C-alpha positions in Angstrom: 1.1 -5.3 15.6 0.8 -2.6 18.4 1.7 0.9 18.1 2.8 3.1 21.2 1.0 6.7 21.5 4.6 8.3 20.1 3.7 6.5 16.8 0.3 8.0 16.5 -0.7 11.9 16.3 -2.6 14.3 18.4 -4.9 15.5 15.8 -4.3 19.1 17.2 -0.6 19.0 16.5 -0.4 17.4 13.0 0.3 19.9 10.0 -0.2 17.2 7.3 0.0 13.5 7.1 -1.3 10.4 5.8 -4.1 8.6 7.7 -5.9 5.5 7.0 -9.7 5.6 7.2 -11.7 2.5 7.9 -14.6 2.3 5.4 -17.8 0.1 5.1 -17.3 -2.9 3.2 -17.5 -2.3 -0.6 -18.3 1.6 0.0 -14.5 2.7 -0.5 -15.0 4.2 -3.6 -18.5 6.4 -2.6 -16.6 7.3 0.6 -13.3 8.5 -1.4 -16.0 10.7 -3.9 -17.4 12.0 -0.9 -14.4 13.2 1.1 -12.8 14.4 -2.2 -15.8 16.7 -2.7 -15.0 18.1 0.8 -11.8 19.4 -0.3 -9.8 16.4 1.4 -6.8 14.7 -0.6 -8.0 11.2 -0.9 -6.2 8.3 -2.3 -7.7 4.8 -3.0 -5.3 2.2 -4.7 -7.3 0.1 -7.0 -6.1 -3.0 -9.3 -7.9 -4.8 -12.2 -9.3 -8.3 -11.9 -11.3 -10.4 -14.0 -14.5 -12.1 -12.6 -16.3 -14.9 -14.4 -20.1 -15.1 -14.1 -21.9 -18.1 -16.4 -22.6 -15.5 -19.5 -19.6 -13.2 -19.4 -16.3 -12.2 -18.0 -15.9 -8.6 -16.4 -13.1 -6.6 -15.7 -13.4 -4.8 -12.3 -11.2 -2.1 -10.3 -11.2 -3.2 -6.7 -9.5 -1.9 -3.6 -5.8 -3.1 -2.8 -6.6 -2.5 0.8 -10.5 -3.6 1.2 -12.4 -1.3 3.3 -9.3 1.3 3.6 -8.7 4.3 1.8 -5.9 6.9 2.5 -6.3 10.7 3.1 -3.8 13.6 3.6 -5.0 16.0 6.4 -4.0 17.9 9.1 -7.1 16.4 11.2 -8.0 19.8 12.1 -11.5 18.5 10.3 -11.6 15.2 12.1 -15.6 15.6 13.1 -16.4 16.1 9.5 -14.4 13.2 8.2 -15.9 11.0 10.8 -19.3 12.1 9.6 -19.0 11.0 6.0 -21.0 8.4 5.1 -19.1 5.1 4.7 -16.6 6.2 7.4 -16.5 3.8 10.2 -13.2 5.5 12.0 -9.7 7.0 11.3 -7.1 4.0 12.1 -6.1 4.8 15.9 -4.4 3.6 18.9 -5.5 5.0 22.4 -7.5 7.5 20.6 -5.0 8.8 18.5 -4.7 8.6 14.9 -1.9 7.1 13.2 0.2 8.8 10.3 1.5 6.4 7.7 4.8 7.0 6.5 5.0 8.9 3.4 7.5 6.4 1.8 5.0 3.5 1.9 2.1 6.1 0.4 4.4 7.1 -2.4 5.5 3.1 -3.1 1.9 2.2 -3.4 1.5 5.0 -5.9 4.4 4.3 -8.1 3.0 0.9 -8.3 -0.5 1.7 -8.9 0.4 4.3 -11.5 2.6 2.0 -13.4 -0.6 -0.1 -14.3 0.9 -3.6 -14.4 -0.8 -6.5 -12.6 -0.6 -6.1 -8.7 -2.8 -7.6 -6.4 -3.4 -7.8 -2.5 -1.2 -10.2 -1.2 -0.7 -12.0 2.6 0.6 -9.6 5.2 4.5 -10.0 5.2 6.6 -8.4 8.0 10.0 -9.9 7.7 12.2 -11.2 4.8 14.9 -10.3 2.2 14.4 -6.7 1.4 15.5 -5.5 -1.9 15.5 -2.1 -3.8 14.5 -1.5 -7.2 17.3 0.3 -8.8 15.7 1.4 -12.4 12.6 1.6 -14.1 9.6 3.4 -12.7 9.5 1.9 -9.6 13.2 3.2 -8.9 13.7 3.8 -5.2 10.8 1.3 -4.0 11.8 -1.4 -1.4 10.0 -4.6 -0.7 10.4 -8.0 0.3 11.2 -10.5 -2.6 9.4 -13.5 -3.2 8.8 -16.1 -5.4 5.7 -17.3 -6.8 5.1 -19.7 -9.8 8.4 -19.4 -11.0 8.2 -15.4 -10.9 9.6 -13.0 -8.7 7.6 -10.6 -6.8 8.2 -7.5 -4.6 5.6 -7.4 -1.5 4.9 -4.1 -0.3 3.4 -3.9 3.2 1.6 -1.0 5.0 2.7 -2.1 8.3 -0.3 0.2 10.2 -3.3 -1.6 8.4 -1.1 -5.3 8.3 -1.9 -5.5 4.7 0.2 -6.1 1.7 0.6 -5.9 -1.7 2.5 -7.7 -4.7 4.0 -6.9 -8.0 5.8 -8.8 -10.6 9.4 -7.5 -11.1 12.4 -8.1 -13.6 15.4 -9.7 -11.2 17.6 -7.1 -13.3 16.0 -4.1 -12.2 16.7 -4.9 -8.5 19.5 -5.0 -6.2 20.1 -6.9 -2.8 21.1 -5.4 0.4 24.4 -6.3 1.9 23.2 -8.9 4.2 21.7 -10.8 1.1 24.8 -10.8 -1.1 26.6 -13.7 1.2 23.7 -15.8 0.3 24.2 -18.6 -2.3 20.7 -19.5 -2.9 19.7 -16.1 -3.8 19.4 -15.5 -7.4 22.0 -14.0 -9.8 20.6 -10.4 -10.3 21.1 -10.2 -13.9 25.1 -10.0 -13.6 26.7 -10.8 -16.9 29.0 -13.7 -17.4 31.9 -13.7 -19.5 
């Protein structure tokens, strides 16, 4: 995906926005701690997974977006951010940091705080978009997919070209006007008489 200069910010002109930081592999947590200790607002979305070894199972908290974390900054302290151990770079285009829309960050926050099974998902750019109309994820929109007789909503961070998926009850989502005419689309909890 390509970004134009208008999509990305000149660090001298930004008041505050969310930006992605590319980190050293498997150093996301330590890098987040170091940035937070400098007074920078950091968001590192994690998910729980169980890994099996020969003698035991272990529950791990892993980054939803490996090698990335998010920070909310005006980038006046860009050199301090880049000097932090574990930070390789800000996600940029033509030398300008690219902000991530607040809606994408808030949707990820809702999912992470819900503490239900979530996992990384291959990046999706287009598909049938639905909106969660009720429950703790109300207002979140994403792409509806079916996986092993379960429905999931896939949320994407377009700038990183990464996605995550969360299981969803069909009765809690509403379809867009374009999808209402499709006969194959599942009945979203409509009550029949």
